[in-house]
N, C-alpha and C positions, 0 to 999 in steps of 0.2 A: 501955190499951195492950194489944195482942194478944200472947197467949203462944204461943211455938212450941217444938215438939219437934224436934230435930235428929237424924236417924238415918243414920249412915254408918259403915262399918267403918274408914275411914281418919280418924285423928284430925286430920290436916292439913286435910282437907276439911271436918270439923266445925268446926274453928277458922276456917276461911275463911268458911264460911256464917255462923257466929256473928258474925263482925265485919261482915259486909254487913248482916244484920239488925238489929243493934244501931245501926248508922249510920243505917238506914231507919226507926228508931223502933219496932222491936219488941222484946219482952222474951223472951230465950231460957229457957223454963221448965226444960229439961233436955236431955240428950244420951243417945244410945244407939249402941252399936257393933255390933248386929246385930238381927235381926228378933224374936228372943225378948225381948231387953231393951226393944224398941220397944213391944211389946204390954203389957208389965208397966209401963213408965213411963207409957204413954198413960192406963192405968187409974188410976194413982196420982196424975199430975200433971193430968190433964184439960185439956190445951192447946187452943188455938183452932185451931191449924193444925199439920200435921206435914210436914216435908220427909223423904222416904224413899228412900234409895239402893236400887237393885234387887238388885245382886249383893252378898251378904254372907255370911259364914260362919254356921253353926248354923240360921239360918232366913232365907230371902231376903226382899226386900221385898214381893213379891207375896203370899207366904204371911202375912206380917205384916198387909199391907193387908187381906187377907180376914178376918183374926181381929178386927182393929180395926173394920172395918165390920160384923161380926156383933155386936160388943159396943155400937157406937154408929153407927147407920146415918146419922147427920148429920155424921160426922167429915169434916173437910177435910184431904185429904192430896194433896200434891204430889210426884210421883215424880221422882227425880233419876236420870238414866241417862247412860251413855256413848254416844257415836254408834254407829250400827249395831245398836241393840238395839230396832228398831222393833216387832218381834213382841211383845216384852216390855212395851213401852209400851201397845201396843193392848190387851194382856191386863190391863194395870193399869187402864185406863180402863173396860174392860168389868167390872172388880171394884170400881169406885167410886172410884177416884182422880179428883181434880177437874181436874187438869192435869198437865204434866210439863215438866222443864226438862232439857235435853240438855247434858252436860259435853262440853267446857270451856264455861262460862257466864260472862256478864258480870253485874257487880253490879246494873245497871239491870234486866236480865231477871229476876233473882230477886226483886227488890223490886216490880216490875210484877206478877208472877204473884201474889205474896202480897196485894198491894193489890186485885187483882181478886177474891180469894177473901173479903176482909174485907167487900166490898160485896154479897155473895151472902147 
């Protein structure tokens, strides 16, 4: 079973993604509420996949993405962003994110994105 780290500053969003992933057959290895926590939890938990919000306090998702990619160049990170953040999404891809999901999203989109990554 693939292990996922969920990173989002909104607890309701983390809970929503967690429910979707568990229904989809994924194990949630941990959660983080900002980019600083994400980097630390990534190193501690070594998840197979990370879902990373972009806009967060203390350290945004793009900075956390860069640090995780420096630590592990094979990290599989899916960026999660609100509509209208296209430039941030492009920046994320250029910095190593494997794909992105636009909020609001449907459960099928989330599971499909993770399933694609597990075959890479």
